[in-house]
N, CA and C atoms of all chains as a GROMACS GRO file, in nm:
protein
  615
    1VAL      N    1  -2.264   1.331   1.612
    1VAL     CA    2  -2.100   1.271   1.590
    1VAL      C    3  -2.016   1.218   1.678
    2ARG      N    4  -1.966   1.132   1.640
    2ARG     CA    5  -1.895   1.038   1.761
    2ARG      C    6  -1.727   1.078   1.681
    3VAL      N    7  -1.627   1.079   1.823
    3VAL     CA    8  -1.473   1.078   1.781
    3VAL      C    9  -1.425   0.963   1.878
    4SER      N   10  -1.368   0.876   1.811
    4SER     CA   11  -1.308   0.824   1.914
    4SER      C   12  -1.190   0.881   1.979
    5ARG      N   13  -1.082   0.885   1.910
    5ARG     CA   14  -0.948   0.941   1.998
    5ARG      C   15  -0.898   0.980   1.888
    6PHE      N   16  -0.782   1.063   1.909
    6PHE     CA   17  -0.676   1.127   1.858
    6PHE      C   18  -0.564   1.054   1.926
    7GLU      N   19  -0.477   1.008   1.833
    7GLU     CA   20  -0.356   1.012   1.867
    7GLU      C   21  -0.238   1.101   1.794
    8GLY      N   22  -0.141   1.132   1.896
    8GLY     CA   23  -0.018   1.195   1.776
    8GLY      C   24   0.078   1.181   1.840
    9ASN      N   25   0.193   1.166   1.762
    9ASN     CA   26   0.358   1.115   1.828
    9ASN      C   27   0.371   0.993   1.870
   10ARG      N   28   0.294   0.912   1.842
   10ARG     CA   29   0.361   0.775   1.910
   10ARG      C   30   0.416   0.688   1.832
   11ALA      N   31   0.520   0.678   1.909
   11ALA     CA   32   0.671   0.593   1.881
   11ALA      C   33   0.734   0.638   1.764
   12HIS      N   34   0.706   0.629   1.644
   12HIS     CA   35   0.789   0.677   1.524
   12HIS      C   36   0.708   0.797   1.432
   13GLY      N   37   0.645   0.881   1.517
   13GLY     CA   38   0.593   0.957   1.417
   13GLY      C   39   0.439   1.003   1.406
   14ILE      N   40   0.356   1.021   1.372
   14ILE     CA   41   0.238   1.096   1.360
   14ILE      C   42   0.131   0.995   1.314
   15PHE      N   43   0.044   1.006   1.382
   15PHE     CA   44  -0.053   0.895   1.428
   15PHE      C   45  -0.219   0.974   1.396
   16PHE      N   46  -0.301   0.952   1.332
   16PHE     CA   47  -0.450   0.980   1.374
   16PHE      C   48  -0.546   0.922   1.318
   17GLN      N   49  -0.597   0.938   1.394
   17GLN     CA   50  -0.748   0.844   1.397
   17GLN      C   51  -0.865   0.906   1.425
   18MET      N   52  -0.978   0.919   1.321
   18MET     CA   53  -1.088   0.964   1.337
   18MET      C   54  -1.182   0.866   1.303
   19SER      N   55  -1.275   0.815   1.358
   19SER     CA   56  -1.368   0.700   1.308
   19SER      C   57  -1.482   0.643   1.430
   20ASP      N   58  -1.579   0.580   1.363
   20ASP     CA   59  -1.668   0.527   1.460
   20ASP      C   60  -1.595   0.394   1.552
   21SER      N   61  -1.624   0.415   1.679
   21SER     CA   62  -1.551   0.333   1.760
   21SER      C   63  -1.595   0.189   1.750
   22GLY      N   64  -1.727   0.183   1.711
   22GLY     CA   65  -1.790   0.052   1.698
   22GLY      C   66  -1.782  -0.019   1.571
   23LEU      N   67  -1.660   0.004   1.509
   23LEU     CA   68  -1.622  -0.066   1.374
   23LEU      C   69  -1.513  -0.158   1.445
   24ALA      N   70  -1.526  -0.259   1.367
   24ALA     CA   71  -1.388  -0.372   1.379
   24ALA      C   72  -1.252  -0.295   1.301
   25LEU      N   73  -1.205  -0.159   1.321
   25LEU     CA   74  -1.152  -0.136   1.233
   25LEU      C   75  -0.985  -0.165   1.293
   26PRO      N   76  -0.863  -0.168   1.231
   26PRO     CA   77  -0.765  -0.206   1.222
   26PRO      C   78  -0.688  -0.096   1.346
   27GLN      N   79  -0.595  -0.102   1.434
   27GLN     CA   80  -0.560   0.005   1.525
   27GLN      C   81  -0.440   0.080   1.455
   28VAL      N   82  -0.460   0.198   1.442
   28VAL     CA   83  -0.374   0.269   1.433
   28VAL      C   84  -0.211   0.264   1.511
   29GLY      N   85  -0.102   0.246   1.402
   29GLY     CA   86  -0.014   0.186   1.416
   29GLY      C   87   0.020   0.061   1.410
   30ALA      N   88  -0.053  -0.040   1.375
   30ALA     CA   89  -0.051  -0.153   1.366
   30ALA      C   90   0.012  -0.173   1.190
   31THR      N   91   0.060  -0.288   1.190
   31THR     CA   92   0.105  -0.314   1.059
   31THR      C   93   0.017  -0.401   0.990
   32LEU      N   94  -0.044  -0.361   0.890
   32LEU     CA   95  -0.158  -0.407   0.807
   32LEU      C   96  -0.075  -0.536   0.704
   33ALA      N   97  -0.167  -0.639   0.681
   33ALA     CA   98  -0.094  -0.736   0.562
   33ALA      C   99  -0.123  -0.683   0.444
   34ASP      N  100  -0.039  -0.702   0.374
   34ASP     CA  101  -0.016  -0.695   0.218
   34ASP      C  102  -0.157  -0.704   0.168
   35PHE      N  103  -0.207  -0.675   0.031
   35PHE     CA  104  -0.298  -0.725  -0.048
   35PHE      C  105  -0.269  -0.711  -0.176
   36GLU      N  106  -0.356  -0.805  -0.261
   36GLU     CA  107  -0.344  -0.797  -0.413
   36GLU      C  108  -0.492  -0.756  -0.451
   37LEU      N  109  -0.509  -0.681  -0.544
   37LEU     CA  110  -0.634  -0.602  -0.591
   37LEU      C  111  -0.604  -0.584  -0.739
   38PRO      N  112  -0.711  -0.624  -0.847
   38PRO     CA  113  -0.682  -0.608  -0.977
   38PRO      C  114  -0.708  -0.424  -0.997
   39ASP      N  115  -0.657  -0.353  -1.076
   39ASP     CA  116  -0.711  -0.233  -1.119
   39ASP      C  117  -0.780  -0.223  -1.250
   40THR      N  118  -0.819  -0.143  -1.309
   40THR     CA  119  -0.882  -0.116  -1.397
   40THR      C  120  -0.844  -0.182  -1.536
   41GLU      N  121  -0.708  -0.212  -1.529
   41GLU     CA  122  -0.667  -0.281  -1.643
   41GLU      C  123  -0.664  -0.438  -1.638
   42ASN      N  124  -0.722  -0.454  -1.494
   42ASN     CA  125  -0.702  -0.574  -1.465
   42ASN      C  126  -0.575  -0.665  -1.458
   43ARG      N  127  -0.472  -0.578  -1.409
   43ARG     CA  128  -0.381  -0.571  -1.332
   43ARG      C  129  -0.374  -0.617  -1.196
   44GLN      N  130  -0.277  -0.704  -1.161
   44GLN     CA  131  -0.294  -0.713  -0.994
   44GLN      C  132  -0.213  -0.601  -0.940
   45ARG      N  133  -0.253  -0.531  -0.840
   45ARG     CA  134  -0.162  -0.438  -0.775
   45ARG      C  135  -0.164  -0.472  -0.616
   46ARG      N  136  -0.029  -0.463  -0.571
   46ARG     CA  137  -0.008  -0.503  -0.418
   46ARG      C  138   0.035  -0.353  -0.353
   47LEU      N  139  -0.042  -0.365  -0.219
   47LEU     CA  140  -0.017  -0.256  -0.133
   47LEU      C  141   0.151  -0.222  -0.105
   48ARG      N  142   0.219  -0.365  -0.116
   48ARG     CA  143   0.337  -0.308  -0.091
   48ARG      C  144   0.408  -0.255  -0.188
   49GLU      N  145   0.378  -0.238  -0.334
   49GLU     CA  146   0.402  -0.174  -0.414
   49GLU      C  147   0.366  -0.035  -0.424
   50LEU      N  148   0.253  -0.022  -0.367
   50LEU     CA  149   0.191   0.105  -0.373
   50LEU      C  150   0.269   0.208  -0.285
   51VAL      N  151   0.321   0.144  -0.147
   51VAL     CA  152   0.408   0.234  -0.054
   51VAL      C  153   0.546   0.256  -0.062
   52ARG      N  154   0.574   0.161  -0.197
   52ARG     CA  155   0.737   0.175  -0.224
   52ARG      C  156   0.771   0.298  -0.240
   53GLY      N  157   0.702   0.446  -0.248
   53GLY     CA  158   0.762   0.573  -0.245
   53GLY      C  159   0.758   0.641  -0.117
   54GLY      N  160   0.703   0.535  -0.015
   54GLY     CA  161   0.698   0.624   0.110
   54GLY      C  162   0.574   0.601   0.193
   55ALA      N  163   0.497   0.636   0.114
   55ALA     CA  164   0.345   0.618   0.174
   55ALA      C  165   0.265   0.573   0.071
   56ALA      N  166   0.110   0.517   0.127
   56ALA     CA  167   0.047   0.533   0.025
   56ALA      C  168  -0.129   0.559   0.103
   57VAL      N  169  -0.198   0.640   0.028
   57VAL     CA  170  -0.310   0.689   0.062
   57VAL      C  171  -0.442   0.566   0.011
   58ILE      N  172  -0.497   0.518   0.060
   58ILE     CA  173  -0.596   0.417   0.001
   58ILE      C  174  -0.752   0.490   0.033
   59VAL      N  175  -0.819   0.529  -0.060
   59VAL     CA  176  -0.971   0.606  -0.046
   59VAL      C  177  -1.027   0.474  -0.072
   60PHE      N  178  -1.165   0.436  -0.016
   60PHE     CA  179  -1.284   0.357  -0.017
   60PHE      C  180  -1.375   0.463  -0.064
   61TYR      N  181  -1.446   0.404  -0.156
   61TYR     CA  182  -1.562   0.512  -0.223
   61TYR      C  183  -1.662   0.362  -0.215
   62ARG      N  184  -1.829   0.432  -0.217
   62ARG     CA  185  -1.911   0.360  -0.197
   62ARG      C  186  -1.918   0.263  -0.330
   63GLY      N  187  -1.905   0.341  -0.459
   63GLY     CA  188  -1.909   0.287  -0.619
   63GLY      C  189  -2.068   0.273  -0.640
   64HIS      N  190  -2.118   0.222  -0.757
   64HIS     CA  191  -2.198   0.235  -0.800
   64HIS      C  192  -2.298   0.088  -0.784
   65TRP      N  193  -2.204  -0.022  -0.736
   65TRP     CA  194  -2.243  -0.186  -0.733
   65TRP      C  195  -2.412  -0.177  -0.711
   66LEU      N  196  -1.328   1.162  -0.528
   66LEU     CA  197  -1.244   1.131  -0.625
   66LEU      C  198  -1.172   1.223  -0.664
   67ALA      N  199  -1.244   1.322  -0.768
   67ALA     CA  200  -1.209   1.441  -0.831
   67ALA      C  201  -1.149   1.531  -0.737
   68ASP      N  202  -1.146   1.562  -0.597
   68ASP     CA  203  -1.064   1.642  -0.532
   68ASP      C  204  -0.918   1.563  -0.510
   69TYR      N  205  -0.924   1.425  -0.502
   69TYR     CA  206  -0.819   1.366  -0.467
   69TYR      C  207  -0.727   1.400  -0.612
   70ALA      N  208  -0.778   1.380  -0.738
   70ALA     CA  209  -0.725   1.388  -0.872
   70ALA      C  210  -0.674   1.546  -0.872
   71SER      N  211  -0.701   1.615  -0.821
   71SER     CA  212  -0.646   1.761  -0.819
   71SER      C  213  -0.521   1.752  -0.743
   72LEU      N  214  -0.513   1.671  -0.609
   72LEU     CA  215  -0.392   1.719  -0.515
   72LEU      C  216  -0.315   1.568  -0.592
   73TYR      N  217  -0.340   1.499  -0.639
   73TYR     CA  218  -0.267   1.356  -0.691
   73TYR      C  219  -0.068   1.403  -0.700
   74PRO      N  220  -0.057   1.521  -0.784
   74PRO     CA  221   0.073   1.566  -0.800
   74PRO      C  222   0.155   1.592  -0.650
   75SER      N  223   0.064   1.677  -0.545
   75SER     CA  224   0.106   1.692  -0.436
   75SER      C  225   0.129   1.562  -0.349
   76PHE      N  226   0.050   1.480  -0.379
   76PHE     CA  227   0.067   1.366  -0.275
   76PHE      C  228   0.173   1.293  -0.340
   77GLY      N  229   0.218   1.271  -0.472
   77GLY     CA  230   0.335   1.242  -0.540
   77GLY      C  231   0.451   1.297  -0.486
   78ALA      N  232   0.459   1.434  -0.446
   78ALA     CA  233   0.581   1.487  -0.405
   78ALA      C  234   0.594   1.451  -0.246
   79ALA      N  235   0.517   1.426  -0.197
   79ALA     CA  236   0.539   1.413  -0.069
   79ALA      C  237   0.556   1.247  -0.044
   80GLY      N  238   0.566   1.160  -0.151
   80GLY     CA  239   0.607   1.017  -0.153
   80GLY      C  240   0.518   0.937  -0.143
   81ALA      N  241   0.393   1.004  -0.173
   81ALA     CA  242   0.262   0.905  -0.158
   81ALA      C  243   0.190   0.860  -0.235
   82GLU      N  244   0.169   0.718  -0.299
   82GLU     CA  245   0.083   0.696  -0.387
   82GLU      C  246  -0.042   0.712  -0.352
   83LEU      N  247  -0.162   0.713  -0.455
   83LEU     CA  248  -0.284   0.733  -0.416
   83LEU      C  249  -0.368   0.605  -0.472
   84ALA      N  250  -0.449   0.539  -0.422
   84ALA     CA  251  -0.527   0.440  -0.516
   84ALA      C  252  -0.686   0.445  -0.434
   85ALA      N  253  -0.779   0.431  -0.521
   85ALA     CA  254  -0.914   0.422  -0.458
   85ALA      C  255  -0.959   0.304  -0.488
   86VAL      N  256  -1.057   0.248  -0.365
   86VAL     CA  257  -1.110   0.121  -0.370
   86VAL      C  258  -1.225   0.078  -0.378
   87SER      N  259  -1.327   0.023  -0.462
   87SER     CA  260  -1.415   0.007  -0.422
   87SER      C  261  -1.506  -0.143  -0.455
   88VAL      N  262  -1.609  -0.174  -0.434
   88VAL     CA  263  -1.669  -0.325  -0.495
   88VAL      C  264  -1.693  -0.346  -0.631
   89ASP      N  265  -1.687  -0.223  -0.693
   89ASP     CA  266  -1.735  -0.229  -0.838
   89ASP      C  267  -1.617  -0.320  -0.918
   90PRO      N  268  -1.662  -0.394  -1.029
   90PRO     CA  269  -1.611  -0.477  -1.108
   90PRO      C  270  -1.499  -0.332  -1.190
   91PRO      N  271  -1.390  -0.431  -1.222
   91PRO     CA  272  -1.276  -0.293  -1.337
   91PRO      C  273  -1.350  -0.273  -1.422
   92GLU      N  274  -1.438  -0.304  -1.487
   92GLU     CA  275  -1.474  -0.223  -1.584
   92GLU      C  276  -1.568  -0.078  -1.550
   93ARG      N  277  -1.648  -0.149  -1.464
   93ARG     CA  278  -1.708  -0.011  -1.402
   93ARG      C  279  -1.617   0.098  -1.338
   94SER      N  280  -1.509   0.041  -1.286
   94SER     CA  281  -1.417   0.162  -1.245
   94SER      C  282  -1.340   0.203  -1.342
   95ALA      N  283  -1.300   0.137  -1.474
   95ALA     CA  284  -1.239   0.174  -1.573
   95ALA      C  285  -1.309   0.315  -1.624
   96ALA      N  286  -1.424   0.305  -1.619
   96ALA     CA  287  -1.551   0.412  -1.665
   96ALA      C  288  -1.535   0.543  -1.613
   97VAL      N  289  -1.537   0.498  -1.471
   97VAL     CA  290  -1.518   0.627  -1.372
   97VAL      C  291  -1.392   0.704  -1.383
   98LYS      N  292  -1.314   0.611  -1.402
   98LYS     CA  293  -1.134   0.661  -1.431
   98LYS      C  294  -1.139   0.729  -1.538
   99ARG      N  295  -1.218   0.687  -1.657
   99ARG     CA  296  -1.217   0.766  -1.730
   99ARG      C  297  -1.287   0.911  -1.766
  100ASP      N  298  -1.427   0.901  -1.718
  100ASP     CA  299  -1.486   0.991  -1.716
  100ASP      C  300  -1.438   1.109  -1.628
  101MET      N  301  -1.391   1.053  -1.516
  101MET     CA  302  -1.311   1.189  -1.433
  101MET      C  303  -1.162   1.224  -1.479
  102ALA      N  304  -1.155   1.139  -1.554
  102ALA     CA  305  -0.972   1.174  -1.610
  102ALA      C  306  -0.870   1.159  -1.461
  103LEU      N  307  -0.895   1.032  -1.421
  103LEU     CA  308  -0.819   1.004  -1.304
  103LEU      C  309  -0.677   0.984  -1.337
  104LEU      N  310  -0.587   0.980  -1.276
  104LEU     CA  311  -0.446   0.945  -1.297
  104LEU      C  312  -0.412   0.856  -1.188
  105TYR      N  313  -0.457   0.804  -1.104
  105TYR     CA  314  -0.450   0.745  -0.979
  105TYR      C  315  -0.506   0.608  -1.010
  106PRO      N  316  -0.467   0.510  -0.969
  106PRO     CA  317  -0.546   0.370  -1.003
  106PRO      C  318  -0.663   0.337  -0.907
  107ILE      N  319  -0.773   0.258  -0.973
  107ILE     CA  320  -0.853   0.232  -0.898
  107ILE      C  321  -0.881   0.088  -0.888
  108LEU      N  322  -0.882   0.012  -0.772
  108LEU     CA  323  -0.887  -0.106  -0.740
  108LEU      C  324  -1.016  -0.145  -0.726
  109SER      N  325  -1.041  -0.271  -0.755
  109SER     CA  326  -1.162  -0.357  -0.715
  109SER      C  327  -1.153  -0.446  -0.635
  110ASP      N  328  -1.260  -0.436  -0.524
  110ASP     CA  329  -1.250  -0.548  -0.447
  110ASP      C  330  -1.377  -0.593  -0.422
  111GLY      N  331  -1.406  -0.684  -0.557
  111GLY     CA  332  -1.536  -0.756  -0.571
  111GLY      C  333  -1.567  -0.896  -0.444
  112SER      N  334  -1.486  -0.914  -0.382
  112SER     CA  335  -1.461  -1.018  -0.321
  112SER      C  336  -1.510  -0.971  -0.141
  113ARG      N  337  -1.495  -0.815  -0.144
  113ARG     CA  338  -1.496  -0.753  -0.031
  113ARG      C  339  -1.412  -0.791   0.096
  114GLU      N  340  -1.283  -0.866   0.012
  114GLU     CA  341  -1.216  -0.907   0.128
  114GLU      C  342  -1.125  -0.829   0.224
  115VAL      N  343  -1.072  -0.708   0.153
  115VAL     CA  344  -0.992  -0.626   0.194
  115VAL      C  345  -1.061  -0.510   0.288
  116ILE      N  346  -1.199  -0.472   0.207
  116ILE     CA  347  -1.298  -0.380   0.282
  116ILE      C  348  -1.352  -0.460   0.419
  117GLY      N  349  -1.358  -0.572   0.400
  117GLY     CA  350  -1.378  -0.661   0.521
  117GLY      C  351  -1.307  -0.657   0.608
  118ARG      N  352  -1.157  -0.702   0.599
  118ARG     CA  353  -1.066  -0.696   0.658
  118ARG      C  354  -1.015  -0.557   0.738
  119TRP      N  355  -1.044  -0.463   0.684
  119TRP     CA  356  -1.004  -0.316   0.698
  119TRP      C  357  -1.170  -0.253   0.811
  120GLY      N  358  -1.226  -0.362   0.817
  120GLY     CA  359  -1.350  -0.289   0.889
  120GLY      C  360  -1.423  -0.186   0.800
  121VAL      N  361  -1.427  -0.161   0.697
  121VAL     CA  362  -1.479  -0.061   0.628
  121VAL      C  363  -1.611  -0.113   0.543
  122LEU      N  364  -1.679  -0.261   0.566
  122LEU     CA  365  -1.793  -0.302   0.528
  122LEU      C  366  -1.922  -0.274   0.571
  123ASN      N  367  -1.984  -0.185   0.484
  123ASN     CA  368  -2.116  -0.132   0.483
  123ASN      C  369  -2.202  -0.260   0.467
  124ALA      N  370  -2.246  -0.383   0.538
  124ALA     CA  371  -2.338  -0.490   0.487
  124ALA      C  372  -2.462  -0.467   0.457
  125LYS      N  373  -2.492  -0.357   0.479
  125LYS     CA  374  -2.656  -0.330   0.518
  125LYS      C  375  -2.702  -0.278   0.347
  126GLU      N  376  -2.606  -0.224   0.300
  126GLU     CA  377  -2.655  -0.173   0.149
  126GLU      C  378  -2.605  -0.270   0.078
  127LYS      N  379  -2.689  -0.240  -0.060
  127LYS     CA  380  -2.671  -0.280  -0.203
  127LYS      C  381  -2.559  -0.417  -0.192
  128GLY      N  382  -2.634  -0.533  -0.085
  128GLY     CA  383  -2.520  -0.637  -0.121
  128GLY      C  384  -2.372  -0.628  -0.018
  129GLY      N  385  -2.357  -0.522   0.012
  129GLY     CA  386  -2.230  -0.491   0.076
  129GLY      C  387  -2.163  -0.412  -0.010
  130ILE      N  388  -2.145  -0.265   0.036
  130ILE     CA  389  -2.013  -0.171  -0.011
  130ILE      C  390  -1.915  -0.110   0.075
  131ALA      N  391  -1.818  -0.060   0.035
  131ALA     CA  392  -1.717   0.036   0.126
  131ALA      C  393  -1.789   0.123   0.163
  132MET      N  394  -1.731   0.180   0.288
  132MET     CA  395  -1.781   0.293   0.370
  132MET      C  396  -1.688   0.408   0.328
  133PRO      N  397  -1.731   0.508   0.288
  133PRO     CA  398  -1.598   0.619   0.233
  133PRO      C  399  -1.510   0.652   0.370
  134SER      N  400  -1.428   0.593   0.318
  134SER     CA  401  -1.270   0.613   0.464
  134SER      C  402  -1.124   0.610   0.345
  135VAL      N  403  -1.052   0.678   0.455
  135VAL     CA  404  -0.931   0.702   0.413
  135VAL      C  405  -0.817   0.620   0.478
  136PHE      N  406  -0.746   0.564   0.457
  136PHE     CA  407  -0.619   0.489   0.487
  136PHE      C  408  -0.488   0.529   0.475
  137VAL      N  409  -0.407   0.611   0.548
  137VAL     CA  410  -0.271   0.627   0.522
  137VAL      C  411  -0.163   0.489   0.585
  138LEU      N  412  -0.086   0.450   0.500
  138LEU     CA  413   0.034   0.340   0.545
  138LEU      C  414   0.131   0.401   0.536
  139ASP      N  415   0.221   0.381   0.575
  139ASP     CA  416   0.375   0.417   0.556
  139ASP      C  417   0.421   0.277   0.489
  140HIS      N  418   0.584   0.318   0.476
  140HIS     CA  419   0.646   0.215   0.398
  140HIS      C  420   0.647   0.101   0.436
  141ASP      N  421   0.622   0.065   0.568
  141ASP     CA  422   0.645  -0.036   0.664
  141ASP      C  423   0.526  -0.117   0.656
  142LEU      N  424   0.401  -0.044   0.578
  142LEU     CA  425   0.287  -0.130   0.589
  142LEU      C  426   0.210  -0.090   0.713
  143ARG      N  427   0.284   0.018   0.782
  143ARG     CA  428   0.183   0.050   0.916
  143ARG      C  429   0.083   0.143   0.903
  144LEU      N  430  -0.016   0.106   0.966
  144LEU     CA  431  -0.133   0.223   0.935
  144LEU      C  432  -0.091   0.361   1.035
  145ARG      N  433  -0.111   0.459   0.977
  145ARG     CA  434  -0.082   0.578   1.030
  145ARG      C  435  -0.162   0.668   1.028
  146MET      N  436  -0.270   0.647   0.968
  146MET     CA  437  -0.406   0.746   0.982
  146MET      C  438  -0.525   0.660   0.956
  147LEU      N  439  -0.644   0.720   0.964
  147LEU     CA  440  -0.744   0.635   0.938
  147LEU      C  441  -0.878   0.728   0.972
  148ALA      N  442  -0.943   0.756   0.861
  148ALA     CA  443  -1.064   0.828   0.859
  148ALA      C  444  -1.203   0.774   0.828
  149VAL      N  445  -1.311   0.740   0.889
  149VAL     CA  446  -1.391   0.706   0.801
  149VAL      C  447  -1.502   0.787   0.775
  150GLU      N  448  -1.561   0.818   0.706
  150GLU     CA  449  -1.669   0.935   0.714
  150GLU      C  450  -1.804   0.909   0.796
  151GLU      N  451  -1.848   0.787   0.816
  151GLU     CA  452  -1.948   0.783   0.839
  151GLU      C  453  -2.008   0.876   0.990
  152VAL      N  454  -1.847   0.863   1.040
  152VAL     CA  455  -1.898   0.912   1.196
  152VAL      C  456  -1.874   1.051   1.207
  153ALA      N  457  -1.773   1.092   1.214
  153ALA     CA  458  -1.717   1.232   1.217
  153ALA      C  459  -1.736   1.262   1.093
  154ARG      N  460  -1.662   1.394   1.081
  154ARG     CA  461  -1.697   1.441   0.946
  154ARG      C  462  -1.607   1.406   0.824
  155ARG      N  463  -1.636   1.425   0.707
  155ARG     CA  464  -1.548   1.375   0.637
  155ARG      C  465  -1.428   1.425   0.607
  156LEU      N  466  -1.333   1.392   0.590
  156LEU     CA  467  -1.177   1.451   0.589
  156LEU      C  468  -1.141   1.493   0.466
  157THR      N  469  -1.111   1.649   0.441
  157THR     CA  470  -1.125   1.693   0.300
  157THR      C  471  -0.969   1.620   0.231
  158PRO      N  472  -0.953   1.596   0.121
  158PRO     CA  473  -0.790   1.574   0.060
  158PRO      C  474  -0.703   1.663   0.125
  159GLY      N  475  -0.719   1.788   0.127
  159GLY     CA  476  -0.645   1.860   0.150
  159GLY      C  477  -0.576   1.841   0.332
  160GLU      N  478  -0.655   1.815   0.389
  160GLU     CA  479  -0.608   1.762   0.552
  160GLU      C  480  -0.538   1.654   0.536
  161VAL      N  481  -0.596   1.535   0.448
  161VAL     CA  482  -0.511   1.445   0.406
  161VAL      C  483  -0.358   1.443   0.352
  162LEU      N  484  -0.359   1.526   0.285
  162LEU     CA  485  -0.254   1.600   0.212
  162LEU      C  486  -0.163   1.654   0.286
  163ARG      N  487  -0.214   1.720   0.370
  163ARG     CA  488  -0.118   1.784   0.478
  163ARG      C  489  -0.066   1.704   0.599
  164PHE      N  490  -0.134   1.588   0.627
  164PHE     CA  491  -0.109   1.489   0.696
  164PHE      C  492   0.008   1.412   0.642
  165VAL      N  493   0.002   1.392   0.506
  165VAL     CA  494   0.133   1.305   0.427
  165VAL      C  495   0.224   1.399   0.429
  166VAL      N  496   0.233   1.527   0.396
  166VAL     CA  497   0.330   1.602   0.400
  166VAL      C  498   0.408   1.606   0.544
  167ALA      N  499   0.340   1.620   0.626
  167ALA     CA  500   0.393   1.641   0.779
  167ALA      C  501   0.472   1.517   0.775
  168MET      N  502   0.401   1.392   0.753
  168MET     CA  503   0.464   1.219   0.748
  168MET      C  504   0.599   1.240   0.684
  169HIS      N  505   0.583   1.279   0.573
  169HIS     CA  506   0.681   1.322   0.490
  169HIS      C  507   0.806   1.404   0.549
  170ASN      N  508   0.791   1.471   0.592
  170ASN     CA  509   0.893   1.605   0.677
  170ASN      C  510   0.931   1.525   0.795
  171ALA      N  511   0.880   1.434   0.877
  171ALA     CA  512   0.901   1.402   0.967
  171ALA      C  513   1.004   1.288   0.947
  172GLN      N  514   1.021   1.243   0.844
  172GLN     CA  515   1.104   1.097   0.790
  172GLN      C  516   1.241   1.187   0.752
  173ASP      N  517   1.242   1.311   0.724
  173ASP     CA  518   1.347   1.373   0.693
  173ASP      C  519   1.405   1.409   0.809
  174ALA      N  520   1.338   1.477   0.901
  174ALA     CA  521   1.386   1.554   0.983
  174ALA      C  522   1.459   1.467   1.089
  175ASP      N  523   1.538   1.549   1.164
  175ASP     CA  524   1.655   1.463   1.262
  175ASP      C  525   1.610   1.379   1.365
  176GLN      N  526   1.518   1.444   1.395
  176GLN     CA  527   1.442   1.350   1.515
  176GLN      C  528   1.287   1.284   1.463
  177PRO      N  529   1.279   1.229   1.401
  177PRO     CA  530   1.179   1.142   1.346
  177PRO      C  531   1.074   1.116   1.486
  178GLY      N  532   0.972   1.150   1.468
  178GLY     CA  533   0.853   1.139   1.583
  178GLY      C  534   0.819   1.246   1.668
  179MET      N  535   0.924   1.337   1.644
  179MET     CA  536   0.886   1.457   1.725
  179MET      C  537   0.780   1.584   1.657
  180ARG      N  538   0.774   1.552   1.559
  180ARG     CA  539   0.701   1.622   1.487
  180ARG      C  540   0.527   1.616   1.538
  181LYS      N  541   0.434   1.722   1.493
  181LYS     CA  542   0.305   1.685   1.553
  181LYS      C  543   0.226   1.714   1.456
  182VAL      N  544   0.100   1.650   1.420
  182VAL     CA  545   0.050   1.736   1.305
  182VAL      C  546  -0.073   1.818   1.399
  183ARG      N  547  -0.108   1.914   1.321
  183ARG     CA  548  -0.171   2.014   1.398
  183ARG      C  549  -0.315   1.963   1.332
  184PRO      N  550  -0.412   1.932   1.451
  184PRO     CA  551  -0.536   1.924   1.431
  184PRO      C  552  -0.609   1.992   1.337
  185GLY      N  553  -0.683   1.999   1.240
  185GLY     CA  554  -0.749   2.099   1.118
  185GLY      C  555  -0.897   2.102   1.196
  186ARG      N  556  -0.935   2.224   1.107
  186ARG     CA  557  -1.070   2.252   1.132
  186ARG      C  558  -1.158   2.165   1.155
  187MET      N  559  -1.187   2.053   1.055
  187MET     CA  560  -1.259   1.943   1.082
  187MET      C  561  -1.252   1.857   1.223
  188PHE      N  562  -1.120   1.833   1.259
  188PHE     CA  563  -1.086   1.809   1.379
  188PHE      C  564  -1.136   1.857   1.487
  189LEU      N  565  -1.084   1.994   1.488
  189LEU     CA  566  -1.154   2.064   1.583
  189LEU      C  567  -1.298   2.070   1.601
  190ARG      N  568  -1.388   2.112   1.522
  190ARG     CA  569  -1.522   2.086   1.498
  190ARG      C  570  -1.577   1.966   1.564
  191ALA      N  571  -1.555   1.844   1.513
  191ALA     CA  572  -1.544   1.717   1.559
  191ALA      C  573  -1.563   1.734   1.711
  192LEU      N  574  -1.448   1.756   1.725
  192LEU     CA  575  -1.404   1.785   1.929
  192LEU      C  576  -1.494   1.852   2.005
  193ALA      N  577  -1.534   1.953   1.917
  193ALA     CA  578  -1.634   2.084   1.986
  193ALA      C  579  -1.772   1.982   1.989
  194ASN      N  580  -1.799   1.913   1.905
  194ASN     CA  581  -1.922   1.860   1.860
  194ASN      C  582  -1.934   1.719   2.006
  195ALA      N  583  -1.796   1.679   2.025
  195ALA     CA  584  -1.812   1.580   2.105
  195ALA      C  585  -1.833   1.625   2.218
  196PHE      N  586  -1.775   1.755   2.259
  196PHE     CA  587  -1.787   1.812   2.387
  196PHE      C  588  -1.947   1.856   2.397
  197ARG      N  589  -2.034   1.910   2.334
  197ARG     CA  590  -2.153   1.934   2.308
  197ARG      C  591  -2.249   1.822   2.299
  198HIS      N  592  -2.205   1.714   2.269
  198HIS     CA  593  -2.286   1.609   2.252
  198HIS      C  594  -2.272   1.453   2.281
  199GLY      N  595  -2.121   1.473   2.392
  199GLY     CA  596  -2.090   1.386   2.430
  199GLY      C  597  -1.998   1.246   2.317
  200VAL      N  598  -1.910   1.200   2.380
  200VAL     CA  599  -1.858   1.096   2.314
  200VAL      C  600  -1.863   0.933   2.327
  201ARG      N  601  -1.917   0.871   2.258
  201ARG     CA  602  -1.940   0.726   2.269
  201ARG      C  603  -1.836   0.686   2.340
  202ALA      N  604  -1.855   0.556   2.425
  202ALA     CA  605  -1.679   0.499   2.495
  202ALA      C  606  -1.634   0.446   2.344
  203SER      N  607  -1.476   0.457   2.372
  203SER     CA  608  -1.394   0.404   2.281
  203SER      C  609  -1.387   0.281   2.312
  204ARG      N  610  -1.356   0.194   2.222
  204ARG     CA  611  -1.332   0.032   2.237
  204ARG      C  612  -1.169   0.006   2.223
  205VAL      N  613  -1.108   0.053   2.307
  205VAL     CA  614  -0.926   0.043   2.267
  205VAL      C  615  -0.889  -0.070   2.351
   0.00000   0.00000   0.00000
């Protein structure tokens, strides 16, 4: 088990990171670029729309590809 | 995905929208969404663009798939939380929810930024393991 780091209380609130330090992951606290991906009805969904209520939780899963 | 489904209303109450992402085409994801009766959207990243940009592409498997991982972004598209399963242990949906609720409450608090999320059981266990087995140098 490898733990890279834990960050709390930086700048404007709560930050947390639990990840493999070997990956080219975005920095916690960084602003990410918007994206647009199709949903199951082939409608394009923007990240900016998903966060509109205050936050978005994006869960990546392996899938069956 | 099913675990998140049961907590979906709670995420909504904390102002958070949920979305799952994989490399599967929309038709395939539609079947998953239907079979599991999911209310949140499943997005398809067939080109691996976002998966690659966010650093969670597992190129070794099946022509490139997403590593199981969770990202929490705030209203300004700022990355607030990041957990990749491969490494430490999987963060449970309940723990992610606790984080989002704390984030939500911190927004309403008089002194935003002064709240601290309490590390959960998983984190403490991972920390204990880190002490026991060592920590690989962090590339910060």
